[in-house]
matplotlib code that plots the C-alpha trace (Angstrom):
import matplotlib.pyplot as plt

x = [-6.5, -3.0, -2.1, 0.3, 1.1, 0.2, -0.2, -1.8, 0.7, 1.4, 4.0, 4.7, 2.4, 0.6, -2.8, -2.9, -6.3, -7.5, -6.2, -2.6, -0.5, 3.2, 4.6, 8.0, 10.3, 11.1, 14.8, 16.7, 18.8, 20.3, 19.9, 18.2, 15.8, 14.9, 14.4, 12.4, 10.1, 9.5, 8.8, 6.2, 4.6, 4.5, 2.9, 0.2, -0.5, 1.4, 3.0, 5.1, 7.9, 9.4, 12.5, 14.5, 18.1, 19.1, 17.4, 17.5, 17.4, 16.7, 19.7, 23.2, 24.2, 20.9, 20.8, 20.9, 20.4, 22.8, 23.3, 24.0, 25.0, 21.3, 20.2, 21.3, 19.1, 16.1, 17.2, 17.1, 13.6, 12.5, 14.2, 13.0, 9.5, 8.5, 7.6, 8.2, 10.5, 10.7, 12.8, 13.3, 15.8, 17.1, 19.7, 21.0, 23.4, 20.5, 18.6, 21.4, 22.2, 18.5, 18.0, 21.2, 20.0, 16.6, 14.4, 10.8, 9.4, 11.1, 9.7, 10.8, 10.7, 9.1, 12.4, 13.5, 10.2, 10.7, 13.9, 13.3, 17.1, 17.1, 13.9, 15.3, 18.5, 16.4, 14.3, 17.4, 18.7, 15.3, 15.3, 14.9, 13.7, 10.3, 9.6, 6.8, 7.8, 5.8, 6.2, 5.6, 4.1, 6.7, 7.1, 5.3, 1.7, 2.6, 0.5, 2.3, 5.6, 4.1, 2.7, 5.9, 7.8, 5.3, 5.6, 9.5, 9.4, 6.7, 8.6, 11.5, 9.4, 8.0, 4.4, 3.7, 3.4, 1.6, 1.5, 2.0, 0.3, 2.3, 1.0, 2.6, 4.9, 3.3, 4.3, 0.8, 0.4, -2.0, -2.5, -0.6, 3.1, 2.4, -1.1, -3.0, -4.6, -6.8, -8.0, -4.6, -4.5, -8.2, -7.3, -4.5, -7.0, -9.4, -6.6, -5.1, -8.1, -6.2, -3.3, -3.3, -2.8, -1.4, -1.7, 1.3, -0.6, 2.7, 4.2, 0.9, 0.2, 3.6, 1.8, 0.9, -2.4, -3.6, -2.7, -6.1, -8.1, -6.0, -6.1, -9.8, -10.2, -7.9, -10.1, -13.2, -11.7, -11.1, -7.3, -5.8, -3.5, -1.5, 2.3, 2.7, 5.8, 5.9, 8.8, 9.2, 9.9, 8.8, 10.0, 13.6, 13.5, 16.5, 14.2, 10.6, 9.8, 6.6, 4.9, 5.6, 3.5, 4.2, 3.2, 0.4, -0.9, -0.9, -2.9, -5.4, -5.6, -6.1, -8.8, -10.8, -10.7, -14.0, -14.1, -17.4, -19.6, -23.1, -25.8, -26.8, -30.5, -31.3, -32.8, -31.8, -34.4, -32.4, -30.1, -26.5, -27.3, -30.1, -27.7, -25.1, -27.6, -28.4, -24.7, -24.5, -27.3, -25.7, -22.3, -23.9, -25.5, -22.1, -20.5, -23.2, -22.7, -18.9, -19.4, -21.6, -19.0, -16.2, -18.3, -18.6, -14.9, -14.2, -16.6, -14.6, -11.4, -12.7, -13.7, -10.2, -8.6, -10.7, -9.9, -6.3, -6.9, -4.6, -5.9, -5.0, -7.0, -5.6, -8.3, -11.1, -9.4, -9.1, -12.7, -13.9, -11.8, -12.8, -16.5, -16.9, -15.0, -17.2, -20.4, -19.1, -18.1, -21.8, -22.7, -20.4, -17.7, -14.1, -11.7, -9.2, -11.7, -13.0, -9.5, -8.6, -11.9, -11.7, -8.0, -8.7, -11.6, -9.5, -6.6, -8.9, -10.4, -7.0, -5.9, -9.0, -8.6, -4.9, -5.7, -8.2, -5.8, -3.1, -5.1]
y = [10.2, 11.1, 14.8, 15.8, 19.3, 19.0, 21.3, 20.5, 19.0, 21.2, 21.6, 24.9, 25.4, 22.0, 21.6, 18.1, 16.6, 13.2, 10.8, 12.0, 10.0, 9.3, 7.1, 5.8, 2.9, 0.8, 1.6, 4.2, 2.0, 4.2, 7.9, 6.9, 4.6, 7.3, 10.0, 7.9, 6.5, 10.1, 11.4, 8.7, 9.3, 13.1, 12.5, 10.6, 13.4, 12.3, 15.1, 13.4, 11.1, 8.5, 6.4, 4.4, 5.6, 3.6, 0.2, -1.8, -5.5, -8.6, -10.5, -9.4, -9.5, -8.1, -4.7, -2.1, 1.0, 3.2, 5.5, 9.2, 9.2, 8.8, 12.0, 14.3, 12.1, 13.1, 16.7, 16.3, 14.9, 18.1, 20.3, 18.4, 17.3, 19.8, 16.8, 16.9, 14.1, 11.9, 9.1, 6.9, 7.8, 5.4, 7.5, 11.1, 10.9, 10.1, 13.0, 15.5, 14.2, 14.3, 17.8, 19.0, 17.7, 19.4, 16.4, 17.5, 14.6, 12.1, 8.9, 6.5, 2.8, -0.1, -1.6, 1.8, 2.6, -0.6, 0.9, 3.8, 4.7, 5.0, 7.1, 9.4, 9.9, 10.9, 13.2, 14.9, 15.4, 17.0, 19.7, 23.1, 21.6, 22.3, 19.3, 16.7, 13.4, 10.2, 7.3, 3.7, 1.2, -1.1, -4.6, -6.1, -5.1, -2.8, 0.3, 1.9, 1.6, 3.3, 6.1, 6.4, 7.0, 9.7, 11.4, 11.4, 13.1, 15.5, 16.5, 17.4, 20.2, 18.4, 19.4, 18.2, 14.6, 11.6, 7.8, 5.1, 1.8, -0.9, -4.0, -6.3, -9.3, -12.6, -16.3, -17.2, -17.9, -15.4, -13.8, -10.8, -10.1, -8.1, -8.6, -5.3, -5.8, -2.8, -2.6, -1.2, 1.9, 2.3, 2.5, 4.9, 7.2, 6.9, 7.9, 10.7, 11.8, 14.7, 12.6, 11.8, 8.1, 6.9, 3.3, 1.5, -1.2, -2.4, -3.7, -5.0, -7.0, -8.1, -8.6, -6.0, -7.6, -6.8, -3.1, -1.9, -4.0, -2.8, 0.8, 0.8, -0.7, 2.0, 4.7, 3.0, 3.3, 7.1, 6.9, 10.1, 8.8, 6.1, 5.4, 3.1, 1.5, 2.2, 1.3, 1.9, -1.9, -3.8, -7.2, -5.8, -4.0, -4.7, -5.0, -6.0, -6.5, -8.5, -5.6, -2.7, -1.5, 0.7, 4.4, 3.6, 0.7, 2.9, 5.6, 2.9, 1.8, 5.3, 6.0, 3.0, 4.0, 5.2, 7.9, 7.3, 10.3, 10.5, 11.5, 15.0, 15.4, 11.7, 10.4, 6.8, 4.3, 3.4, 6.0, 5.2, 6.0, 3.4, 0.7, 1.6, 1.2, -2.3, -3.1, -1.8, -4.1, -7.1, -6.3, -6.3, -9.7, -11.0, -9.8, -11.4, -14.8, -14.6, -13.9, -17.0, -19.0, -18.0, -18.9, -22.4, -22.5, -21.6, -24.4, -26.8, -25.5, -26.4, -29.8, -30.4, -29.3, -31.6, -34.5, -33.8, -33.3, -31.2, -27.9, -28.5, -31.2, -31.1, -33.4, -31.3, -28.1, -29.4, -30.6, -27.1, -25.3, -27.7, -27.7, -23.9, -23.1, -25.5, -24.0, -20.4, -21.0, -21.9, -18.6, -16.7, -16.1, -16.3, -19.0, -16.4, -14.5, -17.7, -18.9, -15.6, -15.5, -19.0, -18.8, -15.7, -17.4, -20.5, -18.4, -16.6, -19.9, -21.4, -18.3, -18.5, -22.2, -21.8, -19.2, -21.6, -24.5, -22.5, -20.7]
z = [15.8, 14.9, 14.5, 11.7, 10.6, 6.9, 3.9, 0.6, -1.7, -4.7, -7.5, -9.2, -12.1, -11.6, -10.1, -8.7, -9.5, -8.4, -9.3, -9.2, -11.7, -11.1, -13.7, -15.0, -15.0, -11.9, -12.6, -14.6, -16.8, -19.5, -20.4, -23.6, -21.9, -19.3, -21.9, -24.4, -21.7, -20.3, -23.8, -24.4, -21.0, -21.6, -25.1, -23.3, -20.9, -17.8, -15.8, -13.1, -13.9, -11.6, -11.9, -9.3, -9.1, -6.1, -5.9, -2.6, -3.6, -1.6, -2.8, -3.6, -7.3, -8.6, -10.4, -7.6, -9.7, -11.6, -8.7, -8.8, -12.4, -13.2, -11.6, -14.5, -16.7, -14.6, -14.9, -18.7, -18.4, -16.7, -19.3, -22.4, -21.4, -18.7, -16.4, -12.7, -11.5, -8.4, -7.0, -3.9, -1.2, 1.5, 3.4, 3.9, 1.0, -1.4, -0.1, -0.5, -4.1, -5.1, -3.9, -5.5, -8.8, -8.5, -7.9, -7.2, -5.2, -2.9, -1.5, 1.2, 0.2, 2.1, 3.3, 4.6, 6.3, 8.4, 9.9, 12.2, 12.3, 8.5, 8.5, 11.2, 9.1, 6.1, 8.3, 9.6, 6.1, 5.0, 7.7, 6.1, 2.8, 1.3, -0.9, -1.2, 0.5, 0.1, 2.6, 1.5, 4.0, 5.6, 4.1, 7.1, 8.0, 10.9, 10.9, 13.9, 12.1, 9.0, 11.1, 13.0, 9.8, 8.7, 12.1, 11.9, 8.5, 9.6, 12.7, 10.5, 9.0, 5.9, 5.6, 2.1, 3.1, 1.6, 2.1, -0.5, -0.2, -2.0, -0.2, 2.3, 2.1, 3.0, 3.0, 1.8, -1.9, -3.5, -6.9, -5.6, -5.2, -2.1, -0.5, -0.4, 3.0, 2.2, 5.8, 6.9, 4.6, 5.4, 9.1, 8.3, 6.6, 9.6, 12.0, 9.7, 7.5, 6.0, 4.8, 1.0, 0.2, -3.2, -4.4, -6.0, -8.0, -9.7, -6.4, -5.1, -8.3, -9.5, -12.8, -15.4, -16.1, -12.6, -12.6, -13.8, -11.3, -8.3, -9.5, -9.8, -6.4, -4.9, -6.6, -5.2, -1.8, -2.3, -2.7, -4.1, -6.7, -8.4, -8.6, -11.6, -13.2, -16.9, -19.3, -23.0, -23.4, -20.3, -21.4, -21.6, -18.2, -15.9, -12.8, -12.2, -15.9, -15.3, -13.4, -15.8, -18.7, -21.7, -21.6, -24.2, -22.1, -19.0, -20.8, -21.8, -18.1, -16.8, -19.4, -18.1, -14.5, -13.1, -10.5, -8.9, -7.9, -6.5, -9.0, -8.1, -7.5, -7.5, -4.3, -3.6, -2.6, 0.4, 1.9, 2.8, 6.5, 6.5, 5.0, 7.6, 10.4, 9.1, 9.2, 12.8, 13.8, 12.1, 13.6, 17.1, 16.3, 15.2, 18.4, 20.6, 18.7, 19.2, 22.9, 23.2, 21.2, 23.6, 26.6, 25.2, 24.5, 28.1, 29.2, 27.0, 28.6, 32.1, 30.9, 29.4, 32.6, 34.8, 32.5, 31.7, 27.9, 25.8, 24.5, 20.8, 19.1, 15.5, 14.0, 15.4, 14.2, 10.7, 10.8, 11.8, 9.1, 6.3, 7.3, 7.8, 4.6, 2.6, 4.0, 3.6, -0.1, -0.8, 0.7, -1.6, 1.0, -0.1, 1.1, 2.1, 4.3, 5.9, 6.7, 8.4, 10.3, 11.7, 12.4, 14.5, 16.3, 17.0, 18.3, 20.7, 21.8, 22.5, 24.4, 26.7, 27.3, 28.0, 30.6, 32.3, 32.2, 33.9, 36.6]

ax = plt.figure().add_subplot(projection="3d")
ax.plot(x, y, z, "-o")
ax.set_aspect("equal")
plt.show()
């Protein structure tokens, strides 16, 4: 367990109820675009507005945000709609400028989270400030790096702290822009139970049509809120157009989301504890089978050593992968799951055989 000194996140005059909704365009482009989008979101009942002022981009030449001149636009949003406003910061200068212009919420982006020096610079700039700070996961699936960023911000005295899950970069081709790898934020919640976690379905999906699906899954996993990109005219957005939705479409999405609750007074036929006990028994069986499999792998390693046979037999590996995936598909197991499972099993087998070969 990781210990952080946390307080419940609150905003003056606003009771944050699950799911928290933070919505607005990926980038602040013009004052008119910011104000019109904010007014549409406000009319649909949204209370917290987001817009990127500084935009870290992968390649030079892309639109990197309007910079400080956009902060007064967010101030106007507050004055004219009553919404709270938030933006991303990537260095101390961004922190100072955002606070000077009355920004209510700050978040640290995925690229910045991956750089402990940058996170520490932000943490130092936040000392003495009482403001909610959200920390996105790093671009790579590194839970320790994510926790380290949260610890740095917390040690600077920021107690209103939350995490943002925006998925992880991968070379594999999937339907997602950034693979969710839900097991990582789940483990974060296990290690820091009191830490709120917000999902960013826009960056996970990369496609507007997947936002509802991902948002619902996040709610089913007991996430606390959503950070969604919404633009008055998504097809004309200067950045990330394909993953933004209109304020009206976002309202339709949030209205569909189901917050699941137990039915009070209804006794289930099978209790949750009983189902979990069944899972525990099955997991023990799985571990015992894996132990036997590794024992056979070690025996194969000894045979290969005695007969000067190389560890890696590509044809055999391909045969195993294709055969197991075909069998698993008939059992309703996904190709992605089976690939990860048997890649991990193969890696462990190779490690054990390598150890035997080099004793």
